[in-house]
N, C-alpha and C positions, 0 to 999 in steps of 0.2 A: 016279741022282744029280739031284740039290737043284739047281740054276742061284741060284745070285747075281746073277744080271745076262745077259741077254738081249735083242737091238735083232736088228731086220731095216730092213738100208739100201739104200733100192729105188734103182736105176740106173734115174732116168727120162730122161736126156740117152741110157742105151744103149738106153733101149727106144723112142724115139723112132726118131735114127737107125738102127740096123740093119730097123726097121721100116717105115717110110721106102723102105730097100736095098729090100727083102723084094718092095715095092708096083711098086716102077717098071721092077724084076729081073720080075714076074713080070705086069706089062704089055708090060715088050719083049718075052717068049716070049710072049704069047699071038699080039700082033702081027706080030709075024715069024716067027712058026713056028719058032723056036728052040730048041726043049726040052730040049737038055740047060742051056738056064739055067732051070730049072725044078728042077735042080739047085743054082746057086746061093742058088735060093731058098732048098730046106730048109736050105741049110749054115746061111744069115743067120737066117732063122728059130730054126734051133735055140742058133744061140750067142745070139741076143735072147733064148733061151730057161734058157740055159745061167750067162749074166751079169745076167740081171734084177738081183738082188737080192747080198746080200752077207748073211747072219746070224753075228753073234758072241756067244758065251755064255762067260760065266764060272762055273766050277760050283765045289764047294770045295777040287777039287785038279787041274783042267785047264782049260786055256783050248781054243776049239775053235771053229774058225769055217771056213765053206764057201759056192757060191756057189749060188743058184736051187734047186731042188730036191734038191737036198743032196749034190751034182757033188765034185773037190774039195774033198772032206774032206779038215782037217789036224787038231793038236793037238799040243798041248806039257801036262805039267806044270807046275803053278804052280811047283816047286819047283826048273824050269831057269830061271823066270827071275828077270835081273840087279835090272832095269831094265825101268818105262813110263810115256813119256810124249806129253805133247800134240808133235805134232807139224805143217808143212805141207806140203805135194811142191810139185816144183817142175809147173806147167803140162804142160809137155810128157811128163812121163810118165804121162800116159791114168789109162787104168781097164784092169783085163782081172788079169793076170798076170803079173807079170815081173820081171827085175830090176833095180835101179837102184844106183848109187854107196851109199846108205843101205844093200841089202839085197835082199831080196823085195820086194815089196809084190802089195798083193791089195786092187782099191780097183775099186768100180763106181759111187763118180759125186763129185767135187769135189776139196774138195782139201785136206779135214781128215785126220789117222790118227793114230795112235801107234804112235811108236818103241818094240818091246822088243826089248832088250840079253838075250841070254841066257847064263847062265854059261859058259860053254864061248868065245863072246867072240862069236858070231854077232849079227845086227839083221838083226829084219824089221820091215815097215807092214804097220798094217790100217786101213785107210782106213774113215774113218764117221765122222758126222752127231752123233757126239756122243764128241768124244776125251777134256773131263773126267769123266763119267763110267764111260768104260772103265778110265780111269787109275787108276781112282777105286776098281773094283770087282777091280783085278789084287792093291788094295795100294797102291799109289804116287801119296800125294796130290796131284795137278796142278799143277808149276809152272808156270814160261814153258814158249809153247810154243818145241817146238826153231828154228832157224833152217831155210830149207830148204834 
């Protein structure tokens, strides 16, 4: 299927934070000879790879998004989308995948997002550094950004 829009946002803050955490945990494991700490290192590196980027694609019939190399892939038919508007997340909503007062949030970096309202009344947000371009690709010309 042909992509109308495709963008990958790199989560530099996540990469830096988890990379440093893995580095210091590895040093602590070697220095203290506590090898179970290497499990912490492995989990941290896996989390870093998993949440290092968020790719969002809009095809002729659906919206698709996934983290890193393709894990946690989600999709929704464009026919199920009622609206898509640029939004700004609260800073404490953070990154990753979790439930917020505005629905599920999928985010790797920054506070900008697009809030997508579904025809069934549910909504979710996709974090992106291109909120206007994504809203336009979904067929909803961007208006003013939604408040936090």
